[in-house]
DSSP file (Angstrom, degrees, kcal/mol; ACC not computed):
  #  RESIDUE AA STRUCTURE BP1 BP2  ACC     N-H-->O    O-->H-N    N-H-->O    O-->H-N    TCO  KAPPA ALPHA  PHI   PSI    X-CA   Y-CA   Z-CA
    1    1 A M              0   0    0      0, 0.0     2,-0.1     0, 0.0    25,-0.1   0.000 360.0 360.0 360.0 124.2  -19.1   23.0   23.4
    2    2 A H        -     0   0    0     23,-0.2    25,-2.7     1,-0.1     2,-0.5  -0.410 360.0-137.0 -76.1 144.5  -16.5   21.4   25.6
    3    3 A K  E     -a   27   0A   0     23,-0.2    44,-2.9    42,-0.1    45,-1.4  -0.873  23.0-174.8 -98.3 125.5  -14.4   18.7   24.1
    4    4 A I  E     -ab  28  48A   0     23,-2.4    25,-2.1    -2,-0.5     2,-0.5  -0.978  10.6-156.0-123.7 127.2  -13.8   15.5   26.3
    5    5 A A  E     -ab  29  49A   0     43,-2.9    45,-3.1    -2,-0.4     2,-0.6  -0.895   5.7-156.4-103.4 132.4  -11.6   12.5   25.6
    6    6 A I  E     -ab  30  50A   0     23,-2.1    25,-2.3    -2,-0.5     2,-0.7  -0.944   5.9-169.8-107.3 119.7  -12.3    9.2   27.2
    7    7 A V  E     +ab  31  51A   0     43,-3.3    45,-1.8    -2,-0.6     2,-0.3  -0.931  32.3 137.4-112.7 113.4   -9.3    6.8   27.5
    8    8 A E        -     0   0    0     23,-2.4    25,-0.1    -2,-0.7    47,-0.1  -0.926  44.3-158.3-157.9 118.9  -10.7    3.5   28.5
    9    9 A D  S    S+     0   0    0     -2,-0.3     2,-1.0    45,-0.2    -1,-0.1   0.725  76.1  90.1 -74.3 -25.2   -9.9    0.0   27.3
   10   10 A D     >  -     0   0    0      1,-0.2     4,-2.9     2,-0.1     5,-0.3  -0.634  66.8-159.1 -82.3 104.7  -13.3   -1.4   28.5
   11   11 A E  H  > S+     0   0    0     -2,-1.0     4,-2.7     1,-0.2     5,-0.3   0.857  87.1  48.1 -52.1 -44.6  -15.6   -1.0   25.4
   12   12 A P  H  > S+     0   0    0      0, 0.0     4,-2.3     0, 0.0    -1,-0.2   0.953 114.6  45.0 -66.6 -43.9  -18.9   -1.1   27.2
   13   13 A I  H  > S+     0   0    0      2,-0.2     4,-2.5    -3,-0.2     5,-0.3   0.955 116.5  49.3 -63.4 -49.2  -17.8    1.4   29.9
   14   14 A R  H  X S+     0   0    0     -4,-2.9     4,-2.2     1,-0.2    -1,-0.2   0.928 114.2  43.0 -58.9 -45.8  -16.3    3.7   27.1
   15   15 A E  H  X S+     0   0    0     -4,-2.7     4,-2.1    -5,-0.3    -1,-0.2   0.832 112.0  53.5 -75.2 -31.5  -19.3    3.6   24.9
   16   16 A M  H  X S+     0   0    0     -4,-2.3     4,-1.6    -5,-0.3    -2,-0.2   0.889 112.2  45.8 -67.9 -41.1  -21.7    4.2   27.9
   17   17 A Y  H  X S+     0   0    0     -4,-2.5     4,-2.6     2,-0.2     5,-0.3   0.863 112.3  50.5 -70.6 -38.6  -19.7    7.2   29.0
   18   18 A K  H  X S+     0   0    0     -4,-2.2     4,-2.1    -5,-0.3    -2,-0.2   0.904 111.6  47.4 -70.5 -32.0  -19.6    8.6   25.4
   19   19 A F  H  X S+     0   0    0     -4,-2.1     4,-2.0     2,-0.2    -1,-0.2   0.899 113.7  47.8 -70.6 -34.0  -23.3    8.2   24.9
   20   20 A K  H  X S+     0   0    0     -4,-1.6     4,-0.9     2,-0.2    -2,-0.2   0.893 116.2  44.1 -71.7 -42.5  -24.0    9.9   28.4
   21   21 A L  H  <>S+     0   0    0     -4,-2.6     5,-2.2     2,-0.2     3,-0.3   0.889 112.2  50.7 -72.8 -39.9  -21.6   12.8   27.6
   22   22 A E  H ><5S+     0   0    0     -4,-2.1     3,-1.8    -5,-0.3    -2,-0.2   0.908 109.2  52.9 -63.2 -40.2  -22.8   13.3   24.1
   23   23 A S  H 3<5S+     0   0    0     -4,-2.0    -1,-0.2     1,-0.3    -2,-0.2   0.765 105.9  54.4 -62.6 -25.9  -26.4   13.4   25.4
   24   24 A S  T 3<5S-     0   0    0     -4,-0.9    -1,-0.3    -3,-0.3    -2,-0.2   0.244 128.7 -95.0 -94.5   9.6  -25.4   16.0   27.9
   25   25 A G  T < 5S+     0   0    0     -3,-1.8     2,-0.3     1,-0.3   -23,-0.2   0.632  78.8 135.7  96.3  16.6  -24.0   18.3   25.1
   26   26 A Y      < -     0   0    0     -5,-2.2     2,-0.7   -25,-0.1    -1,-0.3  -0.752  56.9-129.6 -99.3 146.1  -20.4   17.4   25.1
   27   27 A D  E     -a    3   0A   0    -25,-2.7   -23,-2.4    -2,-0.3     2,-0.4  -0.842  40.2-162.2 -95.6 117.3  -18.3   16.8   22.0
   28   28 A V  E     -a    4   0A   0     -2,-0.7     2,-0.3   -25,-0.2   -23,-0.2  -0.835  20.3-179.9-114.0 131.6  -16.6   13.3   22.9
   29   29 A Y  E     -a    5   0A   0    -25,-2.1   -23,-2.1    -2,-0.4     2,-0.3  -0.828  14.1-158.8-111.7 155.3  -13.6   11.4   21.5
   30   30 A S  E     -a    6   0A   0     -2,-0.3     2,-0.3   -25,-0.2   -23,-0.2  -0.995  11.9-170.3-146.2 159.1  -12.4    8.1   22.7
   31   31 A A  E     -a    7   0A   0    -25,-2.3   -23,-2.4    -2,-0.3     6,-0.0  -0.982  21.7-139.2-139.0 141.0   -9.3    5.9   22.8
   32   32 A N  S    S+     0   0    0     -2,-0.3     2,-0.2   -25,-0.2   -25,-0.1   0.785  82.0   5.9 -70.2 -31.7   -8.7    2.2   23.8
   33   33 A N  S  > S-     0   0    0     22,-0.1     4,-2.3   -25,-0.1     5,-0.1  -0.838  83.5 -90.4-148.3 179.7   -5.4    2.6   25.6
   34   34 A G  H  > S+     0   0    0     24,-2.2     4,-2.5    22,-0.5     5,-0.2   0.871 120.7  54.8 -69.2 -35.4   -2.8    5.3   26.8
   35   35 A Q  H  > S+     0   0    0     23,-0.2     4,-2.0     2,-0.2    -1,-0.2   0.973 114.6  40.3 -65.0 -52.6   -0.8    5.2   23.6
   36   36 A E  H  > S+     0   0    0      1,-0.2     4,-2.9     2,-0.2     5,-0.2   0.897 115.6  53.5 -56.7 -42.6   -4.0    6.0   21.5
   37   37 A G  H  X S+     0   0    0     -4,-2.3     4,-2.9     1,-0.2    -1,-0.2   0.866 106.1  52.4 -63.6 -39.7   -5.1    8.5   24.2
   38   38 A L  H  X S+     0   0    0     -4,-2.5     4,-1.7     2,-0.2    -1,-0.2   0.937 111.6  44.8 -71.9 -45.2   -1.9   10.3   24.1
   39   39 A L  H  X S+     0   0    0     -4,-2.0     4,-1.6     2,-0.2    -2,-0.2   0.911 113.9  51.4 -55.8 -45.8   -2.1   10.8   20.3
   40   40 A L  H  X S+     0   0    0     -4,-2.9     4,-2.9     1,-0.2     5,-0.5   0.924 110.8  47.3 -62.3 -42.9   -5.7   11.8   20.5
   41   41 A A  H  X S+     0   0    0     -4,-2.9     4,-1.3     1,-0.2    -1,-0.2   0.845 110.5  49.1 -71.2 -24.1   -5.1   14.3   23.1
   42   42 A E  H  < S+     0   0    0     -4,-1.7    -1,-0.2    -5,-0.2    -2,-0.2   0.799 117.1  46.3 -79.9 -25.8   -2.2   15.9   21.4
   43   43 A K  H  < S+     0   0    0     -4,-1.6    -2,-0.2    -5,-0.2    -3,-0.2   0.919 127.7  21.2 -76.6 -50.8   -4.4   16.1   18.2
   44   44 A I  H  < S-     0   0    0     -4,-2.9    -3,-0.2    -5,-0.1    -2,-0.1   0.563  85.8-144.9-102.8 -12.4   -7.7   17.4   19.6
   45   45 A R     <  -     0   0    0     -4,-1.3   -42,-0.1    -5,-0.5    -4,-0.1   0.924  25.1-147.9  44.4  64.6   -6.5   19.1   22.8
   46   46 A P        -     0   0    0      0, 0.0    31,-0.2     0, 0.0   -42,-0.2  -0.036  18.8-130.0 -62.4 163.1   -9.6   18.2   24.9
   47   47 A D  S    S+     0   0    0    -44,-2.9    30,-0.5     1,-0.3     2,-0.3   0.767  96.7  13.8 -77.7 -25.2  -11.0   20.6   27.7
   48   48 A L  E     -bc   4  77A   0    -45,-1.4   -43,-2.9    28,-0.1     2,-0.4  -0.999  64.8-152.9-154.6 141.8  -11.0   17.3   29.8
   49   49 A I  E     -bc   5  78A   0     28,-1.9    30,-3.0    -2,-0.3     2,-0.6  -0.990   6.9-155.2-120.2 127.9   -9.7   13.8   29.8
   50   50 A L  E     -bc   6  79A   0    -45,-3.1   -43,-3.3    -2,-0.4     2,-0.5  -0.918  28.1-166.8 -95.5 118.8  -11.3   10.9   31.6
   51   51 A L  E     -bc   7  80A   0     28,-2.9    30,-3.2    -2,-0.6     2,-0.2  -0.917  18.3-158.2-120.4 123.1   -8.5    8.5   32.2
   52   52 A D        -     0   0    0    -45,-1.8    30,-0.2    -2,-0.5     3,-0.1  -0.516   9.8-151.7 -84.4 163.2   -8.4    4.8   33.2
   53   53 A I  S    S+     0   0    0      1,-0.2     7,-3.3    -2,-0.2     2,-1.0   0.839  75.9  58.7 -97.0 -62.3   -5.3    3.5   34.7
   54   54 A K  S    S+     0   0    0      5,-0.2   -45,-0.2     6,-0.1    -1,-0.2  -0.581  71.8 139.0 -79.4 106.3   -5.0   -0.2   34.0
   55   55 A M        -     0   0    0     -2,-1.0   -22,-0.1    -3,-0.1     2,-0.1  -0.964  52.0-100.6-141.6 153.5   -4.9   -0.5   30.1
   56   56 A P  S    S+     0   0    0      0, 0.0     2,-2.7     0, 0.0   -22,-0.5  -0.337  98.6  13.3 -69.1 161.1   -3.0   -2.6   27.5
   57   57 A I  S    S+     0   0    0    -24,-0.1     2,-0.3   -23,-0.1   -24,-0.0  -0.322 136.6  14.7  70.8 -60.6   -0.1   -1.1   25.6
   58   58 A M  S    S-     0   0    0     -2,-2.7   -24,-2.2     4,-0.0   -23,-0.2  -0.932  78.5-131.8-148.2 126.1    0.3    2.0   27.8
   59   59 A N     >  -     0   0    0     -2,-0.3     4,-1.9   -26,-0.1    -5,-0.2  -0.118  26.1-111.5 -62.1 163.3   -1.2    2.5   31.2
   60   60 A G  H  > S+     0   0    0     -7,-3.3     4,-2.6     2,-0.2    -7,-0.2   0.841 117.6  54.6 -66.6 -33.6   -3.0    5.7   32.1
   61   61 A D  H  > S+     0   0    0     -8,-0.3     4,-2.3     2,-0.2    -1,-0.2   0.923 109.0  48.8 -64.7 -44.0   -0.3    6.7   34.5
   62   62 A E  H  > S+     0   0    0      2,-0.2     4,-2.4     1,-0.2     5,-0.2   0.903 111.8  50.2 -60.4 -45.0    2.3    6.4   31.7
   63   63 A M  H  X S+     0   0    0     -4,-1.9     4,-2.9     1,-0.2    -1,-0.2   0.937 110.3  48.9 -52.9 -53.5    0.2    8.4   29.5
   64   64 A L  H  X S+     0   0    0     -4,-2.6     4,-2.8     1,-0.2    -1,-0.2   0.822 109.0  51.0 -56.5 -39.7   -0.3   11.0   31.9
   65   65 A K  H  X S+     0   0    0     -4,-2.3     4,-0.6     2,-0.2    -1,-0.2   0.948 112.7  48.3 -65.7 -47.6    3.4   11.4   32.7
   66   66 A K  H >< S+     0   0    0     -4,-2.4     3,-0.7     1,-0.2    -2,-0.2   0.883 113.1  46.6 -57.1 -43.4    4.1   11.7   29.0
   67   67 A M  H >< S+     0   0    0     -4,-2.9     3,-2.6     1,-0.2     6,-0.4   0.963 106.0  58.2 -66.6 -48.1    1.5   14.2   28.5
   68   68 A R  H 3< S+     0   0    0     -4,-2.8    -1,-0.2     1,-0.3    -2,-0.2   0.646  95.3  66.3 -51.6 -16.0    2.5   16.3   31.5
   69   69 A E  T << S+     0   0    0     -3,-0.7    -1,-0.3    -4,-0.6     2,-0.3   0.380  91.9  80.2 -91.6   0.2    6.0   16.6   29.9
   70   70 A T  S <> S-     0   0    0     -3,-2.6     4,-1.4     1,-0.1     5,-0.1  -0.734  87.6-119.9-105.0 158.8    4.4   18.7   27.0
   71   71 A V  T  4 S+     0   0    0     -2,-0.3     4,-0.5     1,-0.2     3,-0.4   0.968 114.7  37.7 -59.9 -50.5    3.5   22.4   27.2
   72   72 A W  T >4 S+     0   0    0      1,-0.2     3,-0.8     2,-0.2     4,-0.3   0.870 116.1  51.5 -68.3 -36.9   -0.1   21.8   26.4
   73   73 A G  T 34 S+     0   0    0     -6,-0.4     3,-0.3     1,-0.2    -1,-0.2   0.637  93.9  72.8 -72.8 -17.9   -0.4   18.6   28.5
   74   74 A A  T 3< S+     0   0    0     -4,-1.4    -1,-0.2    -3,-0.4    -2,-0.2   0.843 109.0  34.4 -67.5 -29.4    1.1   20.3   31.6
   75   75 A L  S <  S+     0   0    0     -3,-0.8    -1,-0.2    -4,-0.5    -2,-0.2   0.373  87.9 125.9-108.8  -0.8   -2.2   22.1   32.0
   76   76 A A        -     0   0    0     -3,-0.3     2,-0.3    -4,-0.3   -28,-0.1  -0.396  61.6-119.6 -67.0 139.9   -4.7   19.7   30.8
   77   77 A K  E     -c   48   0A   0    -30,-0.5   -28,-1.9   -31,-0.2     2,-0.4  -0.588  36.0-177.4 -83.1 134.8   -7.5   18.8   33.1
   78   78 A V  E     -c   49   0A   0     -2,-0.3    21,-2.2   -30,-0.2    22,-1.0  -0.986  19.5-169.3-132.0 137.0   -7.7   15.2   33.9
   79   79 A I  E     -cd  50 100A   0    -30,-3.0   -28,-2.9    -2,-0.4     2,-0.5  -0.985  23.6-138.6-120.2 129.8  -10.1   13.0   36.0
   80   80 A I  E     -cd  51 101A   0     20,-2.4    22,-2.9    -2,-0.5     2,-0.4  -0.757  19.6-173.5 -87.6 133.4   -8.9    9.6   36.7
   81   81 A L  E     + d   0 102A   0    -30,-3.2     2,-0.3    -2,-0.5    22,-0.2  -0.944  30.7 128.6-130.2 101.5  -11.8    7.1   36.3
   82   82 A T  E     - d   0 103A   0     20,-2.3    22,-2.7    -2,-0.4    23,-0.3  -0.905  63.9-123.6-154.0 165.5  -10.6    3.6   37.4
   83   83 A N  S    S+     0   0    0     -2,-0.3     2,-0.4    20,-0.3    20,-0.1   0.265  79.5 105.2-103.5  10.0  -11.5    0.7   39.6
   84   84 A L  S    S-     0   0    0      2,-0.0    -2,-0.2     3,-0.0     2,-0.1  -0.754  72.9-126.3 -81.6 133.3   -8.3    0.9   41.5
   85   85 A S    >>  -     0   0    0     -2,-0.4     3,-0.9     1,-0.1     4,-0.9  -0.401  28.8-105.8 -70.2 159.3   -8.6    2.4   45.0
   86   86 A K  T 34 S+     0   0    0      1,-0.3     3,-0.3     2,-0.2    -1,-0.1   0.795 122.1  58.4 -53.8 -33.6   -6.3    5.2   45.7
   87   87 A D  T 34 S+     0   0    0      1,-0.2    -1,-0.3     4,-0.0     4,-0.1   0.818 107.7  48.3 -63.5 -31.9   -4.2    3.0   47.8
   88   88 A E  T <4 S+     0   0    0     -3,-0.9    -1,-0.2     2,-0.1    -2,-0.2   0.567  91.7 106.6 -85.9 -11.0   -3.7    0.7   44.8
   89   89 A A  S  < S-     0   0    0     -4,-0.9     2,-0.1    -3,-0.3     5,-0.1  -0.314  86.1 -85.8 -69.3 152.3   -2.8    3.5   42.3
   90   90 A P    >   -     0   0    0      0, 0.0     3,-2.0     0, 0.0     4,-0.4  -0.408  33.4-129.9 -60.4 127.9    0.6    4.1   41.1
   91   91 A A  G >  S+     0   0    0      1,-0.3     3,-1.0     2,-0.2     4,-0.4   0.765 103.3  69.3 -59.0 -30.8    2.5    6.4   43.5
   92   92 A I  G >> S+     0   0    0      1,-0.3     3,-1.4     2,-0.2     4,-0.7   0.733  83.7  73.9 -65.3 -24.5    3.5    8.8   40.5
   93   93 A L  G X4 S+     0   0    0     -3,-2.0     3,-1.5     1,-0.3     4,-0.3   0.905  84.5  63.0 -56.2 -40.0   -0.2    9.9   40.2
   94   94 A K  G <4 S+     0   0    0     -3,-1.0     3,-0.3    -4,-0.4    -1,-0.3   0.746 107.6  43.6 -55.8 -24.3    0.2   11.9   43.3
   95   95 A L  G <4 S+     0   0    0     -3,-1.4    -1,-0.3    -4,-0.4    -2,-0.2   0.532  98.5  72.8-101.1  -6.7    2.8   14.0   41.4
   96   96 A L  S << S-     0   0    0     -3,-1.5    -1,-0.2    -4,-0.7    -2,-0.2   0.273  96.7-125.2 -98.0  10.4    1.0   14.4   38.1
   97   97 A N        -     0   0    0     -3,-0.3     2,-0.3    -4,-0.3   -19,-0.1   0.902  34.4-176.6  50.2  91.7   -1.8   16.9   39.3
   98   98 A V        -     0   0    0     -5,-0.1   -19,-0.2     1,-0.1    -1,-0.1  -0.892  28.8-133.9-117.7 153.5   -5.1   15.4   38.5
   99   99 A E  S    S-     0   0    0    -21,-2.2     2,-0.3    -2,-0.3   -20,-0.2   0.896  83.9  -4.5 -68.9 -40.5   -8.6   17.2   39.1
  100  100 A R  E     -d   79   0A   0    -22,-1.0   -20,-2.4     2,-0.0     2,-0.5  -0.984  54.4-142.0-153.6 154.6  -10.4   14.2   40.6
  101  101 A Y  E     -d   80   0A   0     -2,-0.3     2,-0.5   -22,-0.2   -20,-0.2  -0.983  28.7-177.1-119.3 110.7   -9.8   10.6   41.5
  102  102 A I  E     -d   81   0A   0    -22,-2.9   -20,-2.3    -2,-0.5     2,-0.7  -0.947  20.8-149.4-120.8 131.4  -13.0    8.6   40.9
  103  103 A V  E >>  -d   82   0A   0     -2,-0.5     3,-2.3   -22,-0.2     4,-0.7  -0.886  18.7-141.4 -96.2 121.1  -13.4    4.8   41.6
  104  104 A K  G >4 S+     0   0    0    -22,-2.7     3,-1.1    -2,-0.7    -1,-0.2   0.850  97.8  56.3 -50.8 -43.0  -15.9    3.7   39.0
  105  105 A A  G 34 S+     0   0    0    -23,-0.3    -1,-0.3     1,-0.2   -22,-0.1   0.676 105.9  53.8 -70.4 -11.9  -17.7    1.3   41.4
  106  106 A H  G <4 S+     0   0    0     -3,-2.3     2,-0.4     1,-0.1    -1,-0.2   0.603 107.2  56.5 -96.2 -11.8  -18.3    4.2   43.9
  107  107 A Y  S << S-     0   0    0     -3,-1.1    -1,-0.1    -4,-0.7    -5,-0.0  -0.934  70.3-139.0-121.0 138.2  -20.0    6.5   41.4
  108  108 A T     >  -     0   0    0     -2,-0.4     4,-2.2     1,-0.1     5,-0.2  -0.549  37.7-107.5 -85.1 165.4  -23.0    6.2   39.1
  109  109 A P  H  > S+     0   0    0      0, 0.0     4,-2.2     0, 0.0     5,-0.2   0.928 121.8  56.4 -58.3 -40.7  -22.6    7.7   35.5
  110  110 A K  H  > S+     0   0    0      1,-0.2     4,-2.0     2,-0.2     5,-0.1   0.933 108.0  47.4 -55.7 -46.2  -24.9   10.6   36.6
  111  111 A E  H  > S+     0   0    0      1,-0.2     4,-2.7     2,-0.2    -1,-0.2   0.917 109.1  53.7 -64.6 -38.3  -22.5   11.4   39.5
  112  112 A V  H  X S+     0   0    0     -4,-2.2     4,-2.1     1,-0.2    -1,-0.2   0.850 108.5  49.0 -67.6 -32.2  -19.5   11.3   37.2
  113  113 A I  H  X S+     0   0    0     -4,-2.2     4,-2.4    -5,-0.2    -1,-0.2   0.906 108.2  54.9 -79.1 -31.5  -21.1   13.8   34.8
  114  114 A K  H  X S+     0   0    0     -4,-2.0     4,-2.3    -5,-0.2    -2,-0.2   0.937 108.0  48.6 -55.2 -51.6  -21.9   16.1   37.8
  115  115 A V  H  X S+     0   0    0     -4,-2.7     4,-2.8     2,-0.2     5,-0.2   0.926 110.8  51.7 -62.1 -39.7  -18.2   16.0   38.8
  116  116 A I  H  X S+     0   0    0     -4,-2.1     4,-2.5     1,-0.2     5,-0.2   0.943 108.2  50.8 -58.0 -45.1  -17.2   16.8   35.1
  117  117 A E  H  X S+     0   0    0     -4,-2.4     4,-1.8     1,-0.2    -1,-0.2   0.948 111.0  50.1 -56.0 -48.1  -19.6   19.7   35.1
  118  118 A E  H  < S+     0   0    0     -4,-2.3    -2,-0.2     1,-0.2    -1,-0.2   0.905 111.9  45.1 -50.7 -51.4  -17.9   20.9   38.3
  119  119 A V  H  < S+     0   0    0     -4,-2.8    -1,-0.2     1,-0.2    -2,-0.2   0.827 114.7  49.3 -77.6 -26.4  -14.4   20.6   37.0
  120  120 A L  H  <        0   0    0     -4,-2.5    -1,-0.2    -5,-0.2    -2,-0.2   0.742 360.0 360.0 -77.2 -24.9  -15.3   22.3   33.7
  121  121 A S     <        0   0    0     -4,-1.8    -1,-0.2    -5,-0.2    -2,-0.2   0.499 360.0 360.0 -80.5 360.0  -17.1   25.2   35.3
């Protein structure tokens, strides 16, 4: 069973993806912000992280930068799941090697799950 971490500050979105992913057979963990997400990722070492960018306490790009500096985190699979267009995203993301960049408004949850399945296969 694949472990997925959802790092998202919007509780309804986080809970909806948690429910959808658990219903699809994934072991799902979640965090409210990048600081919690970084601690969670280091603890459980998920197979994939769904990561929002704009969050309180620590943004997703900061979390990803810190994670990429670790041995495990350098190779972790990450899908950015945000409402920021690629043009609005922090420039550093281009250097931090993510599997996919998904704008929430452009994908249904079902389509996001399909992308997750592709990334994990």
